[in-house]
mmCIF file as gemmi writes it, N, C-alpha and C atoms, coordinates in Angstrom:
data_model
loop_
_atom_site.group_PDB
_atom_site.id
_atom_site.type_symbol
_atom_site.label_atom_id
_atom_site.label_alt_id
_atom_site.label_comp_id
_atom_site.label_asym_id
_atom_site.label_entity_id
_atom_site.label_seq_id
_atom_site.pdbx_PDB_ins_code
_atom_site.Cartn_x
_atom_site.Cartn_y
_atom_site.Cartn_z
_atom_site.occupancy
_atom_site.B_iso_or_equiv
_atom_site.pdbx_formal_charge
_atom_site.auth_seq_id
_atom_site.auth_asym_id
_atom_site.pdbx_PDB_model_num
ATOM 1 N N . MET Axp A 1 ? 9.151 63.946 -107.43 1 0 ? 1 A 1
ATOM 2 C CA . MET Axp A 1 ? 8.329 62.785 -107.176 1 0 ? 1 A 1
ATOM 3 C C . MET Axp A 1 ? 8.981 61.95 -106.073 1 0 ? 1 A 1
ATOM 4 N N . ASP Axp A 2 ? 8.114 61.418 -105.297 1 0 ? 2 A 1
ATOM 5 C CA . ASP Axp A 2 ? 8.571 60.612 -104.177 1 0 ? 2 A 1
ATOM 6 C C . ASP Axp A 2 ? 8.901 59.196 -104.671 1 0 ? 2 A 1
ATOM 7 N N . TYR Axp A 3 ? 9.958 58.619 -104.082 1 0 ? 3 A 1
ATOM 8 C CA . TYR Axp A 3 ? 10.342 57.252 -104.48 1 0 ? 3 A 1
ATOM 9 C C . TYR Axp A 3 ? 9.238 56.229 -104.21 1 0 ? 3 A 1
ATOM 10 N N . GLN Axp A 4 ? 8.437 56.469 -103.233 1 0 ? 4 A 1
ATOM 11 C CA . GLN Axp A 4 ? 7.349 55.545 -102.894 1 0 ? 4 A 1
ATOM 12 C C . GLN Axp A 4 ? 6.332 55.491 -104.031 1 0 ? 4 A 1
ATOM 13 N N . ILE Axp A 5 ? 6.013 56.613 -104.638 1 0 ? 5 A 1
ATOM 14 C CA . ILE Axp A 5 ? 5.055 56.654 -105.744 1 0 ? 5 A 1
ATOM 15 C C . ILE Axp A 5 ? 5.623 55.92 -106.959 1 0 ? 5 A 1
ATOM 16 N N . VAL Axp A 6 ? 6.891 56.165 -107.268 1 0 ? 6 A 1
ATOM 17 C CA . VAL Axp A 6 ? 7.542 55.477 -108.401 1 0 ? 6 A 1
ATOM 18 C C . VAL Axp A 6 ? 7.556 53.977 -108.142 1 0 ? 6 A 1
ATOM 19 N N . LEU Axp A 7 ? 7.872 53.585 -106.94 1 0 ? 7 A 1
ATOM 20 C CA . LEU Axp A 7 ? 7.889 52.16 -106.59 1 0 ? 7 A 1
ATOM 21 C C . LEU Axp A 7 ? 6.491 51.55 -106.719 1 0 ? 7 A 1
ATOM 22 N N . ASN Axp A 8 ? 5.467 52.263 -106.252 1 0 ? 8 A 1
ATOM 23 C CA . ASN Axp A 8 ? 4.087 51.754 -106.356 1 0 ? 8 A 1
ATOM 24 C C . ASN Axp A 8 ? 3.652 51.642 -107.816 1 0 ? 8 A 1
ATOM 25 N N . ILE Axp A 9 ? 3.985 52.614 -108.642 1 0 ? 9 A 1
ATOM 26 C CA . ILE Axp A 9 ? 3.628 52.548 -110.078 1 0 ? 9 A 1
ATOM 27 C C . ILE Axp A 9 ? 4.375 51.392 -110.747 1 0 ? 9 A 1
ATOM 28 N N . GLY Axp A 10 ? 5.654 51.243 -110.439 1 0 ? 10 A 1
ATOM 29 C CA . GLY Axp A 10 ? 6.44 50.13 -111.001 1 0 ? 10 A 1
ATOM 30 C C . GLY Axp A 10 ? 5.879 48.777 -110.578 1 0 ? 10 A 1
ATOM 31 N N . ALA Axp A 11 ? 5.555 48.638 -109.305 1 0 ? 11 A 1
ATOM 32 C CA . ALA Axp A 11 ? 4.989 47.376 -108.801 1 0 ? 11 A 1
ATOM 33 C C . ALA Axp A 11 ? 3.631 47.111 -109.444 1 0 ? 11 A 1
ATOM 34 N N . GLY Axp A 12 ? 2.838 48.164 -109.644 1 0 ? 12 A 1
ATOM 35 C CA . GLY Axp A 12 ? 1.538 47.998 -110.296 1 0 ? 12 A 1
ATOM 36 C C . GLY Axp A 12 ? 1.686 47.545 -111.743 1 0 ? 12 A 1
ATOM 37 N N . LEU Axp A 13 ? 2.636 48.149 -112.471 1 0 ? 13 A 1
ATOM 38 C CA . LEU Axp A 13 ? 2.885 47.725 -113.864 1 0 ? 13 A 1
ATOM 39 C C . LEU Axp A 13 ? 3.383 46.281 -113.928 1 0 ? 13 A 1
ATOM 40 N N . ILE Axp A 14 ? 4.288 45.924 -113.038 1 0 ? 14 A 1
ATOM 41 C CA . ILE Axp A 14 ? 4.81 44.549 -113.009 1 0 ? 14 A 1
ATOM 42 C C . ILE Axp A 14 ? 3.683 43.566 -112.672 1 0 ? 14 A 1
ATOM 43 N N . ALA Axp A 15 ? 2.835 43.931 -111.722 1 0 ? 15 A 1
ATOM 44 C CA . ALA Axp A 15 ? 1.712 43.059 -111.353 1 0 ? 15 A 1
ATOM 45 C C . ALA Axp A 15 ? 0.728 42.932 -112.519 1 0 ? 15 A 1
ATOM 46 N N . PHE Axp A 16 ? 0.471 44.057 -113.204 1 0 ? 16 A 1
ATOM 47 C CA . PHE Axp A 16 ? -0.44 44.009 -114.355 1 0 ? 16 A 1
ATOM 48 C C . PHE Axp A 16 ? 0.116 43.119 -115.454 1 0 ? 16 A 1
ATOM 49 N N . LEU Axp A 17 ? 1.388 43.321 -115.817 1 0 ? 17 A 1
ATOM 50 C CA . LEU Axp A 17 ? 2.001 42.503 -116.869 1 0 ? 17 A 1
ATOM 51 C C . LEU Axp A 17 ? 2.087 41.028 -116.447 1 0 ? 17 A 1
ATOM 52 N N . GLY Axp A 18 ? 2.401 40.784 -115.179 1 0 ? 18 A 1
ATOM 53 C CA . GLY Axp A 18 ? 2.442 39.401 -114.675 1 0 ? 18 A 1
ATOM 54 C C . GLY Axp A 18 ? 1.074 38.739 -114.764 1 0 ? 18 A 1
ATOM 55 N N . GLY Axp A 19 ? 0.037 39.478 -114.401 1 0 ? 19 A 1
ATOM 56 C CA . GLY Axp A 19 ? -1.325 38.939 -114.499 1 0 ? 19 A 1
ATOM 57 C C . GLY Axp A 19 ? -1.721 38.681 -115.942 1 0 ? 19 A 1
ATOM 58 N N . TRP Axp A 20 ? -1.335 39.596 -116.831 1 0 ? 20 A 1
ATOM 59 C CA . TRP Axp A 20 ? -1.652 39.422 -118.251 1 0 ? 20 A 1
ATOM 60 C C . TRP Axp A 20 ? -0.96 38.18 -118.816 1 0 ? 20 A 1
ATOM 61 N N . VAL Axp A 21 ? 0.337 38.003 -118.499 1 0 ? 21 A 1
ATOM 62 C CA . VAL Axp A 21 ? 1.089 36.825 -118.957 1 0 ? 21 A 1
ATOM 63 C C . VAL Axp A 21 ? 0.471 35.558 -118.374 1 0 ? 21 A 1
ATOM 64 N N . LEU Axp A 22 ? 0.179 35.579 -117.095 1 0 ? 22 A 1
ATOM 65 C CA . LEU Axp A 22 ? -0.418 34.404 -116.45 1 0 ? 22 A 1
ATOM 66 C C . LEU Axp A 22 ? -1.77 34.06 -117.079 1 0 ? 22 A 1
ATOM 67 N N . ASN Axp A 23 ? -2.575 35.069 -117.403 1 0 ? 23 A 1
ATOM 68 C CA . ASN Axp A 23 ? -3.868 34.857 -118.043 1 0 ? 23 A 1
ATOM 69 C C . ASN Axp A 23 ? -3.682 34.213 -119.426 1 0 ? 23 A 1
ATOM 70 N N . ASN Axp A 24 ? -2.714 34.712 -120.2 1 0 ? 24 A 1
ATOM 71 C CA . ASN Axp A 24 ? -2.46 34.142 -121.528 1 0 ? 24 A 1
ATOM 72 C C . ASN Axp A 24 ? -1.968 32.701 -121.437 1 0 ? 24 A 1
ATOM 73 N N . ILE Axp A 25 ? -1.13 32.412 -120.464 1 0 ? 25 A 1
ATOM 74 C CA . ILE Axp A 25 ? -0.644 31.038 -120.274 1 0 ? 25 A 1
ATOM 75 C C . ILE Axp A 25 ? -1.805 30.12 -119.912 1 0 ? 25 A 1
ATOM 76 N N . THR Axp A 26 ? -2.679 30.588 -119.036 1 0 ? 26 A 1
ATOM 77 C CA . THR Axp A 26 ? -3.848 29.785 -118.645 1 0 ? 26 A 1
ATOM 78 C C . THR Axp A 26 ? -4.741 29.497 -119.846 1 0 ? 26 A 1
ATOM 79 N N . LYS Axp A 27 ? -4.978 30.498 -120.683 1 0 ? 27 A 1
ATOM 80 C CA . LYS Axp A 27 ? -5.8 30.29 -121.885 1 0 ? 27 A 1
ATOM 81 C C . LYS Axp A 27 ? -5.144 29.292 -122.835 1 0 ? 27 A 1
ATOM 82 N N . ALA Axp A 28 ? -3.826 29.388 -123.001 1 0 ? 28 A 1
ATOM 83 C CA . ALA Axp A 28 ? -3.109 28.464 -123.887 1 0 ? 28 A 1
ATOM 84 C C . ALA Axp A 28 ? -3.2 27.029 -123.365 1 0 ? 28 A 1
ATOM 85 N N . VAL Axp A 29 ? -3.067 26.86 -122.063 1 0 ? 29 A 1
ATOM 86 C CA . VAL Axp A 29 ? -3.171 25.521 -121.461 1 0 ? 29 A 1
ATOM 87 C C . VAL Axp A 29 ? -4.582 24.965 -121.655 1 0 ? 29 A 1
ATOM 88 N N . GLU Axp A 30 ? -5.589 25.8 -121.5 1 0 ? 30 A 1
ATOM 89 C CA . GLU Axp A 30 ? -6.97 25.349 -121.699 1 0 ? 30 A 1
ATOM 90 C C . GLU Axp A 30 ? -7.203 24.938 -123.153 1 0 ? 30 A 1
ATOM 91 N N . ARG Axp A 31 ? -6.64 25.692 -124.111 1 0 ? 31 A 1
ATOM 92 C CA . ARG Axp A 31 ? -6.782 25.318 -125.532 1 0 ? 31 A 1
ATOM 93 C C . ARG Axp A 31 ? -6.08 23.994 -125.809 1 0 ? 31 A 1
ATOM 94 N N . LEU Axp A 32 ? -4.881 23.824 -125.248 1 0 ? 32 A 1
ATOM 95 C CA . LEU Axp A 32 ? -4.16 22.557 -125.425 1 0 ? 32 A 1
ATOM 96 C C . LEU Axp A 32 ? -4.938 21.392 -124.818 1 0 ? 32 A 1
ATOM 97 N N . ASP Axp A 33 ? -5.499 21.604 -123.657 1 0 ? 33 A 1
ATOM 98 C CA . ASP Axp A 33 ? -6.286 20.564 -122.999 1 0 ? 33 A 1
ATOM 99 C C . ASP Axp A 33 ? -7.489 20.189 -123.865 1 0 ? 33 A 1
ATOM 100 N N . SER Axp A 34 ? -8.139 21.181 -124.421 1 0 ? 34 A 1
ATOM 101 C CA . SER Axp A 34 ? -9.28 20.926 -125.301 1 0 ? 34 A 1
ATOM 102 C C . SER Axp A 34 ? -8.847 20.143 -126.544 1 0 ? 34 A 1
ATOM 103 N N . ASP Axp A 35 ? -7.708 20.534 -127.13 1 0 ? 35 A 1
ATOM 104 C CA . ASP Axp A 35 ? -7.206 19.828 -128.318 1 0 ? 35 A 1
ATOM 105 C C . ASP Axp A 35 ? -6.851 18.385 -127.999 1 0 ? 35 A 1
ATOM 106 N N . VAL Axp A 36 ? -6.241 18.168 -126.839 1 0 ? 36 A 1
ATOM 107 C CA . VAL Axp A 36 ? -5.865 16.809 -126.455 1 0 ? 36 A 1
ATOM 108 C C . VAL Axp A 36 ? -7.109 15.955 -126.237 1 0 ? 36 A 1
ATOM 109 N N . ARG Axp A 37 ? -8.143 16.529 -125.679 1 0 ? 37 A 1
ATOM 110 C CA . ARG Axp A 37 ? -9.385 15.776 -125.463 1 0 ? 37 A 1
ATOM 111 C C . ARG Axp A 37 ? -10.087 15.448 -126.782 1 0 ? 37 A 1
ATOM 112 N N . ASP Axp A 38 ? -9.864 16.256 -127.81 1 0 ? 38 A 1
ATOM 113 C CA . ASP Axp A 38 ? -10.474 16.003 -129.118 1 0 ? 38 A 1
ATOM 114 C C . ASP Axp A 38 ? -9.69 14.999 -129.962 1 0 ? 38 A 1
ATOM 115 N N . LEU Axp A 39 ? -8.47 14.651 -129.568 1 0 ? 39 A 1
ATOM 116 C CA . LEU Axp A 39 ? -7.641 13.742 -130.36 1 0 ? 39 A 1
ATOM 117 C C . LEU Axp A 39 ? -8.316 12.404 -130.672 1 0 ? 39 A 1
ATOM 118 N N . PRO Axp A 40 ? -8.958 11.743 -129.721 1 0 ? 40 A 1
ATOM 119 C CA . PRO Axp A 40 ? -9.574 10.454 -130.066 1 0 ? 40 A 1
ATOM 120 C C . PRO Axp A 40 ? -10.634 10.559 -131.169 1 0 ? 40 A 1
ATOM 121 N N . ARG Axp A 41 ? -11.263 11.706 -131.302 1 0 ? 41 A 1
ATOM 122 C CA . ARG Axp A 41 ? -12.258 11.869 -132.36 1 0 ? 41 A 1
ATOM 123 C C . ARG Axp A 41 ? -11.614 12.197 -133.699 1 0 ? 41 A 1
ATOM 124 N N . MET Axp A 42 ? -10.397 12.746 -133.662 1 0 ? 42 A 1
ATOM 125 C CA . MET Axp A 42 ? -9.733 13.167 -134.897 1 0 ? 42 A 1
ATOM 126 C C . MET Axp A 42 ? -8.832 12.076 -135.458 1 0 ? 42 A 1
ATOM 127 N N . TYR Axp A 43 ? -8.248 11.262 -134.617 1 0 ? 43 A 1
ATOM 128 C CA . TYR Axp A 43 ? -7.283 10.249 -135.036 1 0 ? 43 A 1
ATOM 129 C C . TYR Axp A 43 ? -7.696 8.895 -134.499 1 0 ? 43 A 1
ATOM 130 N N . ILE Axp A 44 ? -7.193 7.852 -135.127 1 0 ? 44 A 1
ATOM 131 C CA . ILE Axp A 44 ? -7.492 6.491 -134.69 1 0 ? 44 A 1
ATOM 132 C C . ILE Axp A 44 ? -6.412 6.044 -133.711 1 0 ? 44 A 1
ATOM 133 N N . SER Axp A 45 ? -6.803 5.267 -132.731 1 0 ? 45 A 1
ATOM 134 C CA . SER Axp A 45 ? -5.82 4.784 -131.766 1 0 ? 45 A 1
ATOM 135 C C . SER Axp A 45 ? -5.006 3.65 -132.377 1 0 ? 45 A 1
ATOM 136 N N . LYS Axp A 46 ? -3.856 3.398 -131.802 1 0 ? 46 A 1
ATOM 137 C CA . LYS Axp A 46 ? -2.961 2.361 -132.302 1 0 ? 46 A 1
ATOM 138 C C . LYS Axp A 46 ? -3.635 0.986 -132.224 1 0 ? 46 A 1
ATOM 139 N N . GLU Axp A 47 ? -4.358 0.73 -131.143 1 0 ? 47 A 1
ATOM 140 C CA . GLU Axp A 47 ? -5.022 -0.562 -130.975 1 0 ? 47 A 1
ATOM 141 C C . GLU Axp A 47 ? -6.106 -0.753 -132.037 1 0 ? 47 A 1
ATOM 142 N N . ASP Axp A 48 ? -6.877 0.291 -132.287 1 0 ? 48 A 1
ATOM 143 C CA . ASP Axp A 48 ? -7.919 0.196 -133.318 1 0 ? 48 A 1
ATOM 144 C C . ASP Axp A 48 ? -7.297 -0.039 -134.692 1 0 ? 48 A 1
ATOM 145 N N . TYR Axp A 49 ? -6.186 0.642 -134.962 1 0 ? 49 A 1
ATOM 146 C CA . TYR Axp A 49 ? -5.495 0.476 -136.246 1 0 ? 49 A 1
ATOM 147 C C . TYR Axp A 49 ? -5.03 -0.961 -136.414 1 0 ? 49 A 1
ATOM 148 N N . HIS Axp A 50 ? -4.385 -1.525 -135.393 1 0 ? 50 A 1
ATOM 149 C CA . HIS Axp A 50 ? -3.897 -2.905 -135.49 1 0 ? 50 A 1
ATOM 150 C C . HIS Axp A 50 ? -5.055 -3.889 -135.638 1 0 ? 50 A 1
ATOM 151 N N . ARG Axp A 51 ? -6.139 -3.663 -134.924 1 0 ? 51 A 1
ATOM 152 C CA . ARG Axp A 51 ? -7.3 -4.547 -135.038 1 0 ? 51 A 1
ATOM 153 C C . ARG Axp A 51 ? -7.874 -4.499 -136.455 1 0 ? 51 A 1
ATOM 154 N N . ASP Axp A 52 ? -7.997 -3.299 -137.025 1 0 ? 52 A 1
ATOM 155 C CA . ASP Axp A 52 ? -8.536 -3.163 -138.373 1 0 ? 52 A 1
ATOM 156 C C . ASP Axp A 52 ? -7.61 -3.788 -139.411 1 0 ? 52 A 1
ATOM 157 N N . ILE Axp A 53 ? -6.304 -3.594 -139.273 1 0 ? 53 A 1
ATOM 158 C CA . ILE Axp A 53 ? -5.346 -4.184 -140.212 1 0 ? 53 A 1
ATOM 159 C C . ILE Axp A 53 ? -5.397 -5.702 -140.128 1 0 ? 53 A 1
ATOM 160 N N . ASP Axp A 54 ? -5.491 -6.249 -138.92 1 0 ? 54 A 1
ATOM 161 C CA . ASP Axp A 54 ? -5.598 -7.71 -138.773 1 0 ? 54 A 1
ATOM 162 C C . ASP Axp A 54 ? -6.861 -8.225 -139.451 1 0 ? 54 A 1
ATOM 163 N N . SER Axp A 55 ? -7.947 -7.49 -139.34 1 0 ? 55 A 1
ATOM 164 C CA . SER Axp A 55 ? -9.195 -7.877 -139.989 1 0 ? 55 A 1
ATOM 165 C C . SER Axp A 55 ? -9.04 -7.868 -141.515 1 0 ? 55 A 1
ATOM 166 N N . ILE Axp A 56 ? -8.399 -6.844 -142.035 1 0 ? 56 A 1
ATOM 167 C CA . ILE Axp A 56 ? -8.179 -6.754 -143.484 1 0 ? 56 A 1
ATOM 168 C C . ILE Axp A 56 ? -7.273 -7.889 -143.953 1 0 ? 56 A 1
ATOM 169 N N . LYS Axp A 57 ? -6.218 -8.183 -143.192 1 0 ? 57 A 1
ATOM 170 C CA . LYS Axp A 57 ? -5.326 -9.288 -143.555 1 0 ? 57 A 1
ATOM 171 C C . LYS Axp A 57 ? -6.074 -10.613 -143.567 1 0 ? 57 A 1
ATOM 172 N N . SER Axp A 58 ? -6.954 -10.801 -142.589 1 0 ? 58 A 1
ATOM 173 C CA . SER Axp A 58 ? -7.744 -12.034 -142.526 1 0 ? 58 A 1
ATOM 174 C C . SER Axp A 58 ? -8.645 -12.166 -143.756 1 0 ? 58 A 1
ATOM 175 N N . MET Axp A 59 ? -9.294 -11.056 -144.135 1 0 ? 59 A 1
ATOM 176 C CA . MET Axp A 59 ? -10.149 -11.089 -145.325 1 0 ? 59 A 1
ATOM 177 C C . MET Axp A 59 ? -9.338 -11.379 -146.589 1 0 ? 59 A 1
ATOM 178 N N . CYS Axp A 60 ? -8.175 -10.768 -146.703 1 0 ? 60 A 1
ATOM 179 C CA . CYS Axp A 60 ? -7.319 -11.007 -147.88 1 0 ? 60 A 1
ATOM 180 C C . CYS Axp A 60 ? -6.876 -12.463 -147.923 1 0 ? 60 A 1
ATOM 181 N N . LYS Axp A 61 ? -6.541 -13.04 -146.758 1 0 ? 61 A 1
ATOM 182 C CA . LYS Axp A 61 ? -6.125 -14.441 -146.722 1 0 ? 61 A 1
ATOM 183 C C . LYS Axp A 61 ? -7.258 -15.344 -147.191 1 0 ? 61 A 1
ATOM 184 N N . GLN Axp A 62 ? -8.488 -15.064 -146.749 1 0 ? 62 A 1
ATOM 185 C CA . GLN Axp A 62 ? -9.626 -15.861 -147.192 1 0 ? 62 A 1
ATOM 186 C C . GLN Axp A 62 ? -9.814 -15.743 -148.705 1 0 ? 62 A 1
ATOM 187 N N . ILE Axp A 63 ? -9.68 -14.545 -149.232 1 0 ? 63 A 1
ATOM 188 C CA . ILE Axp A 63 ? -9.833 -14.34 -150.681 1 0 ? 63 A 1
ATOM 189 C C . ILE Axp A 63 ? -8.75 -15.094 -151.433 1 0 ? 63 A 1
ATOM 190 N N . PHE Axp A 64 ? -7.492 -14.991 -150.987 1 0 ? 64 A 1
ATOM 191 C CA . PHE Axp A 64 ? -6.396 -15.678 -151.662 1 0 ? 64 A 1
ATOM 192 C C . PHE Axp A 64 ? -6.55 -17.193 -151.569 1 0 ? 64 A 1
ATOM 193 N N . ASP Axp A 65 ? -7.025 -17.679 -150.413 1 0 ? 65 A 1
ATOM 194 C CA . ASP Axp A 65 ? -7.251 -19.124 -150.283 1 0 ? 65 A 1
ATOM 195 C C . ASP Axp A 65 ? -8.316 -19.594 -151.267 1 0 ? 65 A 1
ATOM 196 N N . LYS Axp A 66 ? -9.382 -18.817 -151.417 1 0 ? 66 A 1
ATOM 197 C CA . LYS Axp A 66 ? -10.424 -19.188 -152.378 1 0 ? 66 A 1
ATOM 198 C C . LYS Axp A 66 ? -9.889 -19.144 -153.797 1 0 ? 66 A 1
ATOM 199 N N . LEU Axp A 67 ? -9.108 -18.133 -154.113 1 0 ? 67 A 1
ATOM 200 C CA . LEU Axp A 67 ? -8.524 -18.046 -155.455 1 0 ? 67 A 1
ATOM 201 C C . LEU Axp A 67 ? -7.569 -19.203 -155.716 1 0 ? 67 A 1
ATOM 202 N N . ASP Axp A 68 ? -6.76 -19.55 -154.706 1 0 ? 68 A 1
ATOM 203 C CA . ASP Axp A 68 ? -5.836 -20.674 -154.863 1 0 ? 68 A 1
ATOM 204 C C . ASP Axp A 68 ? -6.583 -21.978 -155.08 1 0 ? 68 A 1
ATOM 205 N N . SER Axp A 69 ? -7.649 -22.205 -154.303 1 0 ? 69 A 1
ATOM 206 C CA . SER Axp A 69 ? -8.399 -23.453 -154.469 1 0 ? 69 A 1
ATOM 207 C C . SER Axp A 69 ? -9.085 -23.482 -155.828 1 0 ? 69 A 1
ATOM 208 N N . LYS Axp A 70 ? -9.554 -22.344 -156.284 1 0 ? 70 A 1
ATOM 209 C CA . LYS Axp A 70 ? -10.179 -22.277 -157.604 1 0 ? 70 A 1
ATOM 210 C C . LYS Axp A 70 ? -9.137 -22.528 -158.696 1 0 ? 70 A 1
ATOM 211 N N . ALA Axp A 71 ? -7.941 -21.962 -158.523 1 0 ? 71 A 1
ATOM 212 C CA . ALA Axp A 71 ? -6.874 -22.176 -159.499 1 0 ? 71 A 1
ATOM 213 C C . ALA Axp A 71 ? -6.444 -23.642 -159.506 1 0 ? 71 A 1
ATOM 214 N N . ASP Axp A 72 ? -6.395 -24.265 -158.309 1 0 ? 72 A 1
ATOM 215 C CA . ASP Axp A 72 ? -6.028 -25.682 -158.245 1 0 ? 72 A 1
ATOM 216 C C . ASP Axp A 72 ? -7.055 -26.536 -158.984 1 0 ? 72 A 1
ATOM 217 N N . LYS Axp A 73 ? -8.335 -26.209 -158.838 1 0 ? 73 A 1
ATOM 218 C CA . LYS Axp A 73 ? -9.377 -26.955 -159.546 1 0 ? 73 A 1
ATOM 219 C C . LYS Axp A 73 ? -9.227 -26.786 -161.048 1 0 ? 73 A 1
ATOM 220 N N . GLU Axp A 74 ? -8.948 -25.559 -161.483 1 0 ? 74 A 1
ATOM 221 C CA . GLU Axp A 74 ? -8.755 -25.293 -162.905 1 0 ? 74 A 1
ATOM 222 C C . GLU Axp A 74 ? -7.529 -26.039 -163.425 1 0 ? 74 A 1
ATOM 223 N N . ASP Axp A 75 ? -6.447 -26.044 -162.65 1 0 ? 75 A 1
ATOM 224 C CA . ASP Axp A 75 ? -5.236 -26.753 -163.072 1 0 ? 75 A 1
ATOM 225 C C . ASP Axp A 75 ? -5.506 -28.245 -163.2 1 0 ? 75 A 1
ATOM 226 N N . ARG Axp A 76 ? -6.226 -28.804 -162.231 1 0 ? 76 A 1
ATOM 227 C CA . ARG Axp A 76 ? -6.537 -30.232 -162.296 1 0 ? 76 A 1
ATOM 228 C C . ARG Axp A 76 ? -7.415 -30.542 -163.5 1 0 ? 76 A 1
ATOM 229 N N . ARG Axp A 77 ? -8.387 -29.668 -163.756 1 0 ? 77 A 1
ATOM 230 C CA . ARG Axp A 77 ? -9.286 -29.896 -164.877 1 0 ? 77 A 1
ATOM 231 C C . ARG Axp A 77 ? -8.524 -29.797 -166.2 1 0 ? 77 A 1
ATOM 232 N N . HIS Axp A 78 ? -7.706 -28.778 -166.345 1 0 ? 78 A 1
ATOM 233 C CA . HIS Axp A 78 ? -6.938 -28.614 -167.577 1 0 ? 78 A 1
ATOM 234 C C . HIS Axp A 78 ? -5.85 -29.663 -167.683 1 0 ? 78 A 1
ATOM 235 N N . GLY Axp A 79 ? -5.305 -30.067 -166.553 1 0 ? 79 A 1
ATOM 236 C CA . GLY Axp A 79 ? -4.278 -31.105 -166.564 1 0 ? 79 A 1
ATOM 237 C C . GLY Axp A 79 ? -4.841 -32.42 -167.073 1 0 ? 79 A 1
ATOM 238 N N . ASN Axp A 80 ? -6.047 -32.787 -166.675 1 0 ? 80 A 1
ATOM 239 C CA . ASN Axp A 80 ? -6.677 -34.014 -167.142 1 0 ? 80 A 1
ATOM 240 C C . ASN Axp A 80 ? -6.992 -33.924 -168.63 1 0 ? 80 A 1
ATOM 241 N N . GLU Axp A 81 ? -7.446 -32.767 -169.073 1 0 ? 81 A 1
ATOM 242 C CA . GLU Axp A 81 ? -7.742 -32.599 -170.498 1 0 ? 81 A 1
ATOM 243 C C . GLU Axp A 81 ? -6.468 -32.68 -171.323 1 0 ? 81 A 1
ATOM 244 N N . ASP Axp A 82 ? -5.379 -32.119 -170.824 1 0 ? 82 A 1
ATOM 245 C CA . ASP Axp A 82 ? -4.106 -32.164 -171.548 1 0 ? 82 A 1
ATOM 246 C C . ASP Axp A 82 ? -3.623 -33.596 -171.671 1 0 ? 82 A 1
ATOM 247 N N . ARG Axp A 83 ? -3.789 -34.375 -170.606 1 0 ? 83 A 1
ATOM 248 C CA . ARG Axp A 83 ? -3.37 -35.775 -170.676 1 0 ? 83 A 1
ATOM 249 C C . ARG Axp A 83 ? -4.214 -36.534 -171.677 1 0 ? 83 A 1
ATOM 250 N N . ARG Axp A 84 ? -5.528 -36.255 -171.7 1 0 ? 84 A 1
ATOM 251 C CA . ARG Axp A 84 ? -6.384 -36.936 -172.673 1 0 ? 84 A 1
ATOM 252 C C . ARG Axp A 84 ? -5.992 -36.545 -174.083 1 0 ? 84 A 1
ATOM 253 N N . HIS Axp A 85 ? -5.724 -35.261 -174.292 1 0 ? 85 A 1
ATOM 254 C CA . HIS Axp A 85 ? -5.321 -34.806 -175.621 1 0 ? 85 A 1
ATOM 255 C C . HIS Axp A 85 ? -3.979 -35.393 -175.999 1 0 ? 85 A 1
ATOM 256 N N . GLY Axp A 86 ? -3.089 -35.535 -175.018 1 0 ? 86 A 1
ATOM 257 C CA . GLY Axp A 86 ? -1.787 -36.132 -175.305 1 0 ? 86 A 1
ATOM 258 C C . GLY Axp A 86 ? -1.935 -37.578 -175.71 1 0 ? 86 A 1
ATOM 259 N N . ASN Axp A 87 ? -2.842 -38.304 -175.078 1 0 ? 87 A 1
ATOM 260 C CA . ASN Axp A 87 ? -3.066 -39.706 -175.433 1 0 ? 87 A 1
ATOM 261 C C . ASN Axp A 87 ? -3.682 -39.813 -176.816 1 0 ? 87 A 1
ATOM 262 N N . GLU Axp A 88 ? -4.604 -38.913 -177.145 1 0 ? 88 A 1
ATOM 263 C CA . GLU Axp A 88 ? -5.229 -38.954 -178.463 1 0 ? 88 A 1
ATOM 264 C C . GLU Axp A 88 ? -4.203 -38.614 -179.544 1 0 ? 88 A 1
ATOM 265 N N . ASP Axp A 89 ? -3.294 -37.681 -179.236 1 0 ? 89 A 1
ATOM 266 C CA . ASP Axp A 89 ? -2.271 -37.318 -180.208 1 0 ? 89 A 1
ATOM 267 C C . ASP Axp A 89 ? -1.38 -38.512 -180.499 1 0 ? 89 A 1
ATOM 268 N N . ARG Axp A 90 ? -1.05 -39.292 -179.502 1 0 ? 90 A 1
ATOM 269 C CA . ARG Axp A 90 ? -0.188 -40.45 -179.716 1 0 ? 90 A 1
ATOM 270 C C . ARG Axp A 90 ? -0.922 -41.505 -180.541 1 0 ? 90 A 1
ATOM 271 N N . ARG Axp A 91 ? -2.234 -41.664 -180.319 1 0 ? 91 A 1
ATOM 272 C CA . ARG Axp A 91 ? -2.994 -42.667 -181.06 1 0 ? 91 A 1
ATOM 273 C C . ARG Axp A 91 ? -3.105 -42.291 -182.526 1 0 ? 91 A 1
ATOM 274 N N . HIS Axp A 92 ? -3.195 -41 -182.812 1 0 ? 92 A 1
ATOM 275 C CA . HIS Axp A 92 ? -3.343 -40.554 -184.188 1 0 ? 92 A 1
ATOM 276 C C . HIS Axp A 92 ? -2.003 -40.36 -184.887 1 0 ? 92 A 1
ATOM 277 N N . GLY Axp A 93 ? -0.925 -40.539 -184.124 1 0 ? 93 A 1
ATOM 278 C CA . GLY Axp A 93 ? 0.388 -40.425 -184.747 1 0 ? 93 A 1
ATOM 279 C C . GLY Axp A 93 ? 0.841 -38.996 -184.9 1 0 ? 93 A 1
ATOM 280 N N . ASN Axp A 94 ? 0.247 -38.079 -184.213 1 0 ? 94 A 1
ATOM 281 C CA . ASN Axp A 94 ? 0.657 -36.663 -184.322 1 0 ? 94 A 1
ATOM 282 C C . ASN Axp A 94 ? 1.785 -36.365 -183.438 1 0 ? 94 A 1
C-alpha cells in the first residue's frame, strides 16, 4: 500500500471524527441555550421573589396591627370591668 493512500484514509477518519465531535458539541450548546431560555418560565427571578415577600410581610404587618388593636380594646374593656369588680369587692368587704 502506498503511504499516500494510508495518509488519505487517516485524514478522512480524523476529519469524520472531528466533524462528529463538532456536531455533538453544537447540539449540546443548542440544548443548553434552549434550557437557559426556559429558565424564566421554570423559576422565579430574585426581584420577583423579593417583591412577593415584601407584599406578604406587609399583609402580615396589617394583620398583626389589627390583632394588636383588637387585643388592646379587649384589655381596656376587661381592665375597666376588673376595676369595677375590685371596687364592688371592697364595698362588700370581700
